[in-house]
C-alpha positions in Angstrom: -0.1 0.4 -0.3 2.0 3.3 -1.4 3.6 3.7 -4.6 7.0 6.2 -2.8 10.3 5.4 -2.9 9.3 3.3 -0.4 7.3 1.3 -1.5 9.0 0.7 -4.7 11.7 -0.5 -2.9 10.2 -2.8 -0.7 7.9 -4.2 -4.9 11.0 -4.1 -6.3 13.1 -6.4 -3.7 10.6 -8.4 -3.3 9.5 -9.1 -6.8 13.3 -10.3 -7.7 13.2 -12.4 -4.5 10.4 -14.5 -6.6 7.3 -12.8 -4.8 4.1 -12.2 -5.7 3.5 -8.6 -5.1 0.9 -5.6 -6.2 1.2 -2.0 -5.8 -1.9 0.1 -4.3 -0.5 4.0 -5.3 -2.5 6.9 -5.3 -0.5 8.8 -7.2 1.5 11.2 -6.8 3.6 11.1 -3.6 6.9 12.3 -1.3 9.0 11.4 -4.4 7.5 13.9 -6.5 9.0 16.2 -4.1 12.0 14.2 -4.1 16.2 16.4 -3.8 17.6 13.6 -5.5 19.2 13.6 -2.7 18.7 10.5 -0.4 19.1 12.1 2.8 21.1 9.8 6.3 22.4 7.7 3.6 26.4 7.2 3.1 28.1 5.2 0.7 25.5 4.0 -0.7 25.1 0.1 -0.1 25.4 -3.1 -2.9 21.8 -4.0 -2.5 20.7 -0.5 -3.3 23.3 0.2 -6.0 22.2 -3.0 -7.6 18.6 -2.5 -7.6 18.8 1.2 -8.5 21.3 0.5 -11.1 19.1 -2.8 -13.1 16.6 0.1 -13.0 18.3 2.0 -14.7 18.9 4.9 -11.7 22.7 5.7 -11.6 23.9 7.4 -8.2 27.6 9.4 -6.6 28.7 8.6 -3.5 30.9 12.1 -2.1 30.9 13.7 1.4 30.3 16.7 1.3 27.2 19.3 0.3 24.9 20.0 -2.3 24.0 23.9 -3.3 20.1 24.7 -2.1 17.2 26.2 -5.2 17.4 29.0 -2.8 20.8 29.4 -2.5 21.8 27.8 0.4 24.1 24.5 1.2 23.3 21.4 2.8 24.6 18.5 3.2 25.1 15.4 1.5 26.6 12.3 0.3 24.9 9.4 -1.8 22.8 11.1 -4.3 21.3 11.5 -8.7 24.2 11.6 -10.8 23.3 14.6 -12.6 22.9 16.1 -8.5 26.1 17.6 -7.8 28.0 17.3 -5.0 30.7 19.9 -3.5 33.7 19.5 -0.3 33.5 22.9 0.5 30.3 26.3 -0.6 32.0 26.9 -3.4 32.7 25.7 -6.2 33.9 29.2 -8.9 34.8 31.9 -9.2 32.5 33.8 -12.0 28.7 31.5 -12.4 27.1 32.1 -15.3 22.6 31.2 -13.3 20.4 30.7 -16.7 16.8 30.5 -16.5 13.9 30.6 -18.8 11.7 33.1 -19.6 8.4 33.6 -17.9 8.8 30.1 -15.6 9.6 31.9 -11.9 9.4 28.6 -10.6 13.4 28.9 -10.6 14.6 31.2 -8.3 17.8 33.0 -9.6 17.8 36.2 -7.8 18.1 34.2 -5.0 20.4 32.1 -5.3 22.9 35.0 -6.3 22.7 36.3 -3.7 23.4 33.3 -1.7 26.5 31.8 -3.6 28.0 36.3 -4.0 27.8 35.6 -0.2 30.5 32.1 -0.7 32.8 35.1 -2.7 31.3 34.2 -6.5 30.6 35.7 -8.8 26.9 36.1 -10.5 25.4 37.1 -13.3 21.6 36.4 -14.5 20.6 35.4 -17.9 17.2 34.3 -19.5 16.5 32.5 -22.6 13.1 33.5 -24.6 12.7 30.1 -26.4 10.0 30.2 -28.9 9.2 26.1 -27.8 7.7 27.3 -25.1 4.8 29.7 -25.8 2.3 27.6 -25.5 2.6 26.6 -22.3 3.5 30.3 -21.4 -0.2 31.4 -23.4 -1.7 28.5 -21.2 -0.6 29.3 -17.9 1.9 25.5 -18.0 5.3 26.8 -16.6 5.9 24.0 -14.8 8.7 22.1 -13.8 7.3 19.0 -15.5 5.8 20.7 -18.4 8.9 22.2 -19.0 10.9 19.4 -19.1 8.7 17.3 -22.0 10.0 20.0 -24.0 13.6 19.8 -23.2 14.8 16.4 -24.0 13.6 17.5 -27.3 16.0 20.6 -27.4 18.3 20.2 -25.5 21.0 21.2 -28.2 20.0 24.6 -29.1 19.5 25.6 -25.6 23.3 24.7 -25.4 23.7 27.1 -28.4 22.6 29.7 -27.1 24.4 29.3 -23.5 27.5 29.3 -25.5 26.7 32.6 -26.8 26.0 33.8 -23.6 29.0 32.7 -21.9 31.7 35.6 -21.1 34.1 34.4 -19.0 32.1 32.8 -16.4 33.7 28.9 -15.1 30.1 28.2 -14.1 26.8 27.4 -15.7 23.9 26.9 -13.3 20.8 25.5 -14.7 17.3 25.0 -13.5 16.7 21.1 -13.3 14.1 19.9 -16.2 16.3 17.9 -18.3 16.9 14.3 -18.4 12.3 13.0 -17.4 13.0 10.7 -20.6 16.1 10.4 -21.5 18.4 10.1 -18.7 21.1 11.1 -20.8 20.5 13.9 -21.6 22.2 16.2 -18.0 25.5 14.5 -19.3 25.0 15.1 -23.0 24.7 19.1 -21.9 27.9 18.8 -19.5 29.9 17.5 -22.6 28.9 20.5 -24.4 29.3 23.0 -22.3 32.8 24.4 -21.9 32.8 25.3 -17.9 31.0 23.8 -15.2 27.5 23.1 -15.3 25.4 22.6 -12.0 21.5 21.1 -12.5 19.6 23.1 -9.4 15.8 22.1 -8.3 13.4 24.2 -8.4 9.8 25.0 -7.0 7.9 20.9 -6.7 7.0 18.9 -8.9 10.6 17.7 -9.3 12.1 16.3 -12.6 14.6 13.9 -11.2 12.2 13.1 -8.8 9.2 11.7 -11.3 11.8 10.7 -13.5 12.9 8.1 -10.3 9.5 7.1 -9.9 9.2 5.7 -14.0 12.5 4.6 -13.7 11.5 2.2 -10.7 8.2 1.6 -11.9 9.1 0.2 -15.1 11.4 -1.9 -13.6 8.9 -3.6 -10.7 6.5 -4.0 -13.9 8.7 -6.0 -15.7 10.1 -7.9 -12.9 6.2 -9.1 -13.6 4.6 -7.3 -10.8 1.7 -5.5 -10.4 0.8 -1.7 -10.5 -2.9 -0.5 -9.1 -2.3 3.5 -10.2 -4.4 6.2 -9.2 -6.3 3.7 -6.5 -5.8 3.6 -2.4 -6.5 0.9 0.1 -10.0 2.3 1.9 -9.9 -0.8 4.5 -8.4 -3.8 5.7 -10.4 -7.3 7.2 -8.8 -8.8 9.8 -9.1 -11.4 12.2 -6.7 -12.3 15.5 -4.2 -10.5 14.2 -4.0 -11.4 11.0 -5.1 -8.8 8.0 -6.2 -11.2 5.7 -7.3 -8.7 2.8 -8.2 -4.9 1.9 -10.7 -3.5 -0.1 -9.3 -0.5 -2.6 -11.3 3.2 -3.7 -11.8 1.3 -7.0 -12.1 -2.3 -7.2 -15.7 -1.8 -4.9 -16.9 -4.9 -4.0 -13.4 -6.9 -5.2 -10.6 -7.6 -2.0 -6.7 -7.9 -2.7 -6.1 -11.5 -0.6 -1.9 -11.9 0.3 0.0 -13.2 2.9 1.4 -9.9 3.8 1.1 -6.4 3.8 2.9 -2.9 3.3 1.6 0.2 4.8 3.4 3.0 3.0 1.3 4.7 2.7 3.0 8.4 4.3 2.8 10.6 7.1 0.9 13.6 7.4 2.3 15.3 4.1 1.1 11.9 2.3 -1.7 11.6 4.1 -0.7 7.7 5.2 -1.4 9.8 8.6 -4.9 12.0 9.2 -5.7 14.6 11.8 -8.6 16.9 13.5 -8.6 19.0 16.0 -8.6 16.3 19.1 -6.0 12.6 17.3 -4.3 11.8 14.2 -5.0 8.4 13.2 -4.0 5.9 10.6 -7.5 5.2 7.8 -7.3 2.1 6.7 -6.1 -0.2 9.8 -6.4 2.6 12.4 -3.3 1.4 13.9 -1.7 2.8 16.9 0.0 6.5 16.5 3.0 7.7 18.4 2.1 11.4 19.2 1.5 13.3 22.5 -2.3 13.8 24.3 -2.6 17.4 24.3 -3.0 19.0 21.2 -1.0 21.5 21.8 2.8 19.8 21.6 2.4 19.0 18.2 3.2 21.8 17.3 6.2 25.0 18.0 4.5 28.9 17.7 7.6 29.6 16.2 6.5 29.3 11.9 10.4 28.4 11.3 11.2 25.4 13.4 11.1 22.1 13.2 7.7 20.8 13.8 7.1 18.2 16.6 3.9 16.9 14.2 5.8 16.2 11.7 8.1 13.0 13.6 4.3 11.5 14.8 4.7 8.3 13.0 2.5 4.2 14.2 4.0 2.0 16.7 5.6 -1.4 15.3 7.1 -3.5 17.3 11.8 -4.5 16.8 10.9 -6.5 13.2 8.6 -3.6 11.7 5.1 -5.6 12.3 2.0 -2.6 12.5 0.8 -2.3 16.0 -2.8 -1.6 16.7 -4.6 -1.1 20.3 -1.5 -2.5 21.6 -1.0 -5.6 19.5 1.9 -6.2 16.7 -0.1 -7.5 13.5 1.2 -10.7 12.5 1.9 -9.9 8.8 1.7 -6.0 8.1 5.0 -4.3 8.1 4.7 -0.5 8.1 7.7 1.6 6.3 8.9 4.9 5.3 7.5 8.1 6.2 4.2 6.8 8.1 7.5 5.6 10.9 7.9 9.6 11.1 10.6 10.1 14.4 9.5 6.4 16.0 12.8 4.4 14.1 15.6 6.7 14.9 17.9 4.7 13.8 16.7 3.3 10.6 17.5 7.3 9.6 14.9 9.9 8.3 14.0 11.0 5.1 15.1 8.3 2.2 17.2 6.5 4.1 14.2 5.5 6.3 12.0 5.1 2.9 15.2 3.1 2.1 16.4 1.1 5.1 12.5 0.3 6.4 11.9 -1.1 3.0 14.6 -3.8 2.5 14.2 -5.2 7.0 9.9 -5.3 6.1 11.2 -7.2 2.5 13.8 -9.7 4.9 12.1 -10.3 7.5 9.0 -11.2 4.9 11.4 -13.9 3.1 13.0 -14.9 6.5 9.1 -15.6 7.9 8.5 -17.5 3.9 11.6 -19.9 4.5 11.0 -20.2 7.7 6.9 -22.4 7.1 8.9 -23.7 3.8 11.1 -25.1 6.1 8.8 -25.9 8.4 6.4 -27.4 5.6 9.2 -30.0 4.3 9.8 -31.1 7.9 6.5 -32.1 7.9 6.4 -34.4 5.0 9.1 -35.6 4.9 8.1 -36.9 8.6 5.0 -37.9 6.9 
């Protein structure tokens, strides 16, 4: 249940292990806001690197910082191949920042101010591309709409940039390349006689959507069933075991399975819901780890870290979801629906990946034990 990073990782890993897996995905998820950096993950585990590589997703590792959309820097180590990582928050002397006329989700002035604070000299220029006229006229100048054109006209963009270049050693571009052709960012870097840095824009995230497309394609190639535009609405449970789930689109039909993985996200993704009195999990009515006093849910300072963003469902040590104080024997909670309840698993993308693999391993271990027990019974007979 859930087709974000955690759900896709679990689904692919299970399919690779020979399990018959279905993913119920509502549609938009946190991958649409993916920065391109796998938070709280250091050097990629072999298992993760192999899974991503098989899906056509290239990553690289380098301890340092990455450039954020507002000109600030954030520590990072493991990122998608087209996300630059720098040893220090300075990567050039003179920088050309290139945007597209009419595109307001890329903050050129903020970038310039932030880089100038780090001692870099910046110049901002806009490209007026005829291919974007329809998008501008229809009010569709968003990252994905632009990206659909950029993979076709990237060579023209390169030519325009080469004409704009003076003595700059670095060119910054919005991250709107490589949606359908993952080779385009690399080709742009080879074609421009300066360092090229791609910087994130306002969501939706082009590298995030590309990552989701490639993971979904890999899952389906492995034989997985992907139910797009659907959501789990309730579960049928008896004596601590869930036997099936109902979804919005399947009406009176139910999805039966030996195991269920809940990867529906936190409050942001509606995997958790709230009212003035409580926070709840809508599919299974799981126990939530949060204070009873609503005044403790938030920090009055708006820009401060908000406590409610860390709330999540309770689990046992094997990630079995807990309901009314008892662990459900075949339901696992993974990803951001855990909140900060399992700090040893990290945060962000690191939490999604680590928890997904942990649940998969437990499912496979349990299946192997059941198989061994069955074989033992047959030998005895």
